[in-house]
C-alpha positions in Angstrom: -41.9 8.4 -57.9 -38.5 7.1 -59.1 -35.6 6.4 -56.7 -33.8 9.4 -58.1 -36.7 11.7 -57.5 -37.1 10.4 -53.9 -33.4 11.0 -53.1 -33.4 14.5 -54.6 -36.6 15.7 -52.9 -36.4 13.9 -49.5 -34.1 15.1 -46.7 -35.5 12.8 -44.1 -33.7 9.6 -42.9 -36.1 6.8 -42.2 -35.7 3.1 -41.8 -38.5 2.3 -44.3 -37.2 4.5 -47.1 -33.4 4.1 -46.8 -32.7 0.8 -45.1 -30.8 -1.9 -46.9 -33.5 -4.0 -48.7 -31.7 -7.3 -48.1 -31.2 -6.7 -44.3 -33.9 -8.2 -42.1 -34.4 -5.2 -39.9 -37.6 -6.2 -38.2 -36.0 -9.6 -37.2 -33.0 -7.8 -35.8 -35.2 -5.3 -34.0 -37.3 -8.0 -32.4 -34.4 -10.2 -31.3 -32.2 -7.7 -29.6 -34.0 -6.8 -26.5 -32.2 -6.2 -23.2 -33.4 -9.6 -21.9 -31.6 -11.5 -24.8 -28.3 -10.7 -23.2 -29.1 -11.5 -19.6 -27.9 -15.1 -19.5 -26.3 -16.3 -16.4 -22.7 -17.4 -16.1 -21.0 -19.6 -13.4 -19.1 -17.5 -10.9 -15.4 -17.7 -11.5 -15.6 -20.4 -14.2 -14.9 -18.8 -17.6 -14.0 -22.1 -19.2 -17.4 -23.7 -18.4 -19.4 -20.6 -19.4 -22.1 -21.7 -21.8 -22.9 -20.0 -25.0 -26.7 -20.2 -24.9 -28.9 -18.8 -27.6 -31.9 -16.7 -26.6 -34.0 -18.9 -28.9 -33.5 -21.3 -31.7 -34.2 -18.7 -34.2 -32.0 -16.0 -32.7 -29.4 -14.5 -35.1 -26.8 -14.4 -32.4 -24.5 -17.3 -31.5 -21.5 -15.5 -30.0 -19.8 -14.9 -26.7 -21.9 -11.7 -26.4 -24.4 -14.1 -24.9 -22.1 -14.4 -21.8 -22.4 -12.2 -18.8 -20.1 -11.3 -16.0 -21.0 -12.9 -12.6 -20.8 -9.4 -11.1 -20.7 -5.8 -12.4 -17.5 -5.4 -10.5 -15.8 -8.6 -11.7 -12.2 -8.0 -13.1 -11.5 -8.7 -16.7 -8.4 -9.9 -18.5 -7.5 -8.3 -21.8 -4.6 -8.2 -24.3 -3.7 -4.6 -25.3 -1.6 -3.8 -28.4 0.0 -0.4 -28.7 1.0 0.5 -32.3 3.3 3.6 -32.4 3.8 5.4 -35.7 2.4 7.9 -38.2 -0.4 6.8 -40.4 -0.4 7.8 -44.0 -3.0 10.4 -45.2 -5.5 8.4 -47.3 -8.0 11.1 -48.3 -8.3 14.9 -48.1 -11.1 15.7 -45.7 -11.6 17.3 -42.3 -10.1 14.3 -40.5 -7.0 14.3 -42.7 -6.5 18.0 -42.0 -6.7 17.3 -38.3 -4.2 14.5 -38.7 -1.8 16.7 -40.7 -1.9 19.3 -37.9 -1.1 16.6 -35.3 1.9 15.5 -37.4 3.2 19.0 -37.5 2.9 19.3 -33.8 4.4 15.9 -33.2 7.5 16.8 -35.2 7.7 20.0 -33.3 7.7 18.2 -30.0 9.4 14.9 -30.7 11.7 15.9 -33.6 11.4 16.1 -37.4 12.6 12.5 -37.9 10.2 10.9 -35.4 8.2 8.1 -37.2 9.9 8.7 -40.5 10.0 6.1 -43.3 6.8 4.5 -42.0 8.5 2.9 -39.0 6.3 1.3 -36.4 6.9 0.0 -32.9 4.4 -2.5 -31.5 4.0 -3.4 -27.8 1.6 -6.2 -27.0 0.9 -7.0 -23.3 -1.8 -8.5 -21.0 -3.6 -6.6 -18.3 -6.2 -7.0 -15.5 -9.0 -4.5 -15.6 -10.5 -4.0 -12.1 -12.9 -1.5 -10.4 -10.3 -0.7 -7.7 -9.2 3.0 -7.5 -7.0 2.9 -4.5 -4.0 5.2 -4.6 -5.8 7.8 -6.7 -4.1 11.2 -6.9 -6.0 13.5 -4.6 -4.2 16.7 -5.4 -7.1 18.7 -6.8 -5.3 22.0 -6.7 -2.6 20.9 -9.1 -3.8 17.6 -10.8 -1.5 15.6 -12.9 -1.9 15.2 -16.6 -3.1 11.7 -16.0 -5.9 12.7 -13.7 -6.8 15.6 -15.9 -7.2 13.1 -18.8 -9.7 11.1 -16.6 -11.6 14.2 -15.6 -10.4 13.6 -12.0 -12.8 10.7 -11.6 -11.3 7.3 -12.4 -13.6 4.3 -12.2 -11.1 1.5 -12.1 -7.5 0.5 -12.4 -5.4 -1.3 -15.1 -2.5 -3.5 -14.0 -0.1 -5.2 -16.4 0.6 -8.9 -16.1 4.3 -9.8 -15.9 5.6 -12.1 -18.6 7.3 -15.3 -17.7 11.1 -15.4 -18.2 13.5 -18.2 -18.7 16.3 -16.4 -17.0 17.7 -18.0 -13.8 17.8 -14.7 -12.0 14.5 -13.5 -10.6 15.3 -9.9 -9.5 13.3 -6.9 -10.4 15.2 -6.2 -13.5 13.9 -9.4 -15.0 10.2 -8.4 -14.5 8.8 -7.1 -17.8 5.4 -6.8 -19.4 6.2 -6.6 -23.2 9.0 -7.1 -25.7 9.9 -5.7 -29.1 12.8 -6.1 -31.5 15.2 -3.4 -32.6 18.7 -3.4 -34.1 20.1 -4.5 -30.7 17.8 -7.6 -30.4 14.9 -8.3 -28.1 14.1 -5.5 -25.7 12.0 -5.8 -22.6 9.6 -3.2 -21.5 8.2 -2.4 -18.0 4.8 -0.7 -17.8 3.5 0.8 -14.5 -0.2 0.4 -13.5 -2.7 3.0 -14.5 -6.3 4.0 -14.1 -9.3 4.1 -16.5 -12.7 5.8 -16.9 -15.5 4.8 -19.2 -17.6 7.9 -19.8 -21.3 7.6 -20.8 -22.2 9.0 -24.2 -23.1 12.7 -24.7 -25.2 14.3 -27.5 -23.5 15.3 -30.7 -24.0 19.0 -30.5 -25.3 21.1 -32.2 -27.0 18.7 -34.6 -28.4 16.3 -31.9 -29.7 17.4 -28.6 -30.3 13.8 -27.5 -28.1 10.8 -27.4 -28.4 8.5 -30.4 -29.7 5.0 -29.8 -26.6 2.7 -29.4 -24.2 5.6 -29.2 -20.7 4.7 -27.9 -19.3 5.2 -24.5 -15.8 6.8 -24.3 -13.0 4.8 -22.6 -10.0 6.8 -21.3 -7.0 5.3 -19.5 -3.4 6.0 -18.9 -0.2 3.9 -18.5 3.4 4.8 -18.0 6.5 3.3 -19.7 9.0 2.6 -16.9 12.0 2.3 -19.2 12.8 4.1 -22.4 12.1 2.4 -25.8 13.5 3.0 -29.2 13.2 1.4 -32.6 14.7 3.2 -35.6 13.0 6.6 -35.8 10.5 6.0 -33.0 11.5 6.5 -29.4 10.2 7.5 -26.0 12.1 8.4 -22.8 11.6 6.6 -19.5 8.6 7.5 -17.4 6.7 8.4 -20.6 3.0 8.9 -19.9 0.7 7.3 -22.5 -3.0 8.3 -22.7 -5.4 5.9 -24.4 -8.9 6.6 -25.8 -11.4 4.5 -27.6 -15.1 3.9 -28.2 -16.8 1.0 -26.2 -20.1 -0.8 -26.5 -21.9 -3.2 -24.2 -23.7 -5.9 -26.2 -27.2 -4.4 -26.4 -25.7 -1.0 -26.9 -23.8 -2.3 -29.9 -26.9 -3.9 -31.4 -28.8 -0.7 -31.1 -25.9 1.2 -32.6 -26.0 -1.1 -35.7 -29.7 -0.3 -36.1 -28.9 3.4 -35.9 -25.9 3.3 -38.3 -27.4 1.3 -41.2 -29.9 3.9 -42.5 -27.1 6.6 -42.6 -24.7 4.1 -44.2 -27.2 3.0 -46.8 -28.4 6.5 -47.7 -24.8 7.6 -48.2 -23.9 4.8 -50.5 -27.3 4.8 -52.3 -27.0 8.5 -53.3 -23.5 7.9 -54.5 -24.6 5.0 -56.7 -27.5 7.0 -58.2 -25.2 9.8 -59.0 -22.7 7.5 -60.7 -25.5 5.8 -62.7 -26.8 9.2 -64.0 -23.2 10.2 -65.0 -22.4 6.9 -66.7 -21.4 7.5 -70.3 -23.3 4.5 -71.7 -26.4 4.2 -69.5 -26.7 7.5 -67.8 -28.9 10.6 -68.4 -29.0 11.2 -72.1 -30.0 14.8 -71.6 -26.3 15.4 -70.7 -25.2 14.6 -74.3 -25.9 18.2 -75.2 -28.3 17.6 -78.2 -30.9 19.9 -76.8 -29.9 23.1 -74.9 -32.9 23.2 -72.6 -32.9 19.5 -71.9 -29.1 19.7 -71.1 -29.6 22.5 -68.7 -32.4 20.6 -67.0 -30.2 17.5 -66.8 -27.3 19.5 -65.2 -29.8 21.0 -62.7 -30.9 17.5 -61.7 -27.3 16.3 -61.4 -26.5 19.3 -59.2 -29.4 18.4 -57.0 -28.1 14.8 -56.8 -24.6 16.1 -55.8 -26.1 18.2 -53.1 -28.1 15.3 -51.8 -25.1 13.0 -51.9 -23.0 15.5 -50.0 -25.7 16.1 -47.4 -26.1 12.3 -46.8 -22.3 11.9 -46.6 -22.2 14.8 -44.1 -24.9 13.2 -41.9 -23.1 9.9 -42.0 -19.7 11.5 -41.1 -21.4 13.3 -38.2 -22.5 10.0 -36.6 -20.0 7.4 -37.7 -17.5 8.4 -35.1 -19.8 7.4 -32.2 -21.5 4.3 -33.7 -20.1 0.8 -34.3 -17.4 0.5 -36.9 -18.5 -2.3 -39.1 -15.5 -4.4 -40.1 -15.9 -7.7 -41.8 -19.0 -7.9 -44.0 -19.1 -5.1 -46.6 -22.2 -3.0 -46.4 -22.6 -2.3 -50.0 -25.9 -1.9 -51.9 -27.1 -5.3 -53.0 -25.0 -7.2 -50.4 -26.6 -9.1 -47.6 -25.7 -8.1 -44.1 -26.9 -10.4 -41.4 -26.9 -9.8 -37.6 -25.0 -13.0 -37.1 -22.1 -11.7 -39.3 -22.0 -8.4 -37.4 -22.2 -9.7 -33.8 -20.9 -13.3 -33.9 -17.2 -12.6 -33.1 -15.9 -14.4 -30.0 -12.7 -12.4 -30.0 -14.4 -9.1 -29.3 -16.5 -9.5 -26.2 -15.0 -9.6 -22.7 -15.6 -8.8 -19.1 -15.1 -5.1 -18.2 -16.2 -3.8 -14.7 -19.2 -1.6 -14.6 -21.9 -3.9 -15.9 -22.7 -7.6 -16.1 -23.0 -7.3 -19.9 -19.9 -8.0 -21.9 -18.1 -5.2 -23.6 -16.2 -4.6 -26.9 -13.4 -2.0 -27.2 -12.9 -0.6 -30.7 -9.5 0.5 -32.1 -8.5 3.8 -30.5 -5.7 6.3 -30.4 -2.6 6.5 -28.2 -1.5 10.0 -27.1 1.7 11.0 -25.4 2.1 13.8 -22.8 5.2 15.7 -23.9 6.8 18.7 -22.3 7.5 21.4 -24.9 11.2 22.1 -25.6 10.7 25.8 -25.6 9.3 27.0 -22.3 6.5 29.5 -22.4 7.3 32.6 -20.3 4.6 34.0 -18.1 3.1 37.4 -18.9 4.0 38.7 -15.5 7.2 38.0 -13.5 5.4 37.0 -10.3 3.4 34.3 -12.1 4.7 30.8 -12.6 6.0 29.7 -16.0 3.4 27.9 -18.1 5.2 24.6 -18.8 2.4 22.0 -18.8 2.6 19.0 -21.1 1.1 19.0 -24.5 -0.8 16.0 -25.7 -0.2 14.6 -29.2 -1.4 11.4 -31.1 1.5 9.0 -31.5 -0.3 5.8 -32.6 -3.2 3.6 -32.2 -4.2 0.7 -30.0 -6.5 -2.3 -29.8 -7.9 -4.6 -27.1 -8.9 -8.2 -27.2 -10.5 -10.1 -24.3 -8.7 -13.1 -22.8 -10.7 -16.1 -21.5 -9.0 -18.6 -19.2 -8.4 -21.9 -20.9 
C-alpha cells in the first residue's frame, strides 16, 4: 500500500501511522512521567535552585525540572500588554471572527482606534499569589471583573512599583510601567487584580473527554488607574482590562506535545502528498489528459486527496487551540524535532500558585470592558436600562517568569 493510498483510505489518526519518522516518540513517552518533574527545590532560595536531570539520558535539561517549595508559593512574572489591531493574514474562520471584532471595536472605541498599525506596549512586573482577600461578594449584581472570573477567583495579581530617580516620593511618583508618546515618557499606574486558572474541558461536540495534555485556561483582570494614549490608541482612566491565555504545567505540556504531533504531521503530510501529485514535472501523469478514462480516474484520486487534506486540517484546527503552540523548531516533514528543543527553554517556566510543578503561560489576548455609546432602552418602562459593558479584543499579552538573581 502506497502512502497516497493510505492517506486516501484511512481516516484514523494513530501514532504509528502518522507520527514524524525522525521524532523519537517512544523515548519521549518513556521519559516524561510525572515523577520526572518532582525534584525538590530549597525553600525561598531561587538562585540556588539546582537544575537536576531525571537521568543522564533524559532529553530535558531546563528549568522545567524545578519545582515550587509549596503549591501556594507566590511567583514573580513580567507581563507585557501589546495593544493594537493585528493584520488579517489568511481567510478562515478565525479571520472572520477577528474581522467581526474589529468592526465592533471601531463601533465602541471609534473608527480611528488602532489605525495605521499603531501599537502601545506596556511591560510591568507582578507578584502572583493565592490570596483572594477583598473579593467582590455582590452576587446579586456582580462586576464585569468577577463575571469574567466566573465569580470564583483563585488568587491575586499585584503590580510591582518601579523605582524612580525623582526626589519626591509622593503617590504621584508611584508607577508600574512606562511608554513613549509624542509628549515623551508617560508613567502608568495599574491597580491590583484577581486571577483564575480553569481546568480543561472537553472540546464538544467532537470530543467527550479531555485530550491528554490539554491546556488550562487562565483568566485575570487589571485596571489602568490613569488614562493612556499613543497616536490612535487610547484608553480612559479606570479602564478594566481582561486577560486570557492557555497555560501548561510541565508534565501537562509534555503530554500535549505527544497529542499534537500526530495531528500536525498528518496535516502537513497530506498537503505534501497532494502537492507532489499536482507537480507539473513529477506528478500524476494521468492528469496530462492523454487518456480520457485515465484522466478522470486521476481527477477522482486528486479529489479524494483534497478531501483527506481538508479533513486532516480540520481535525488539526480543532485541537491546536488547546494544545501547546510549538514555536522555535519547525515541525516540517523530514525535519528532526527533539524533546530537548521543545522543552529546554529557561525563559518559559516559572512559579504559579496551585501546584508545585512550574507553569508556562502562552501568548494570550487582552480584552477591554467598554460601555456602549448608545444606551439600550428596556422593553418595559419599569425595567432598568440594559447598559452593561461589552467586551472586545484590543491586543495581546505575554508572560515571562522572573527568578531572583
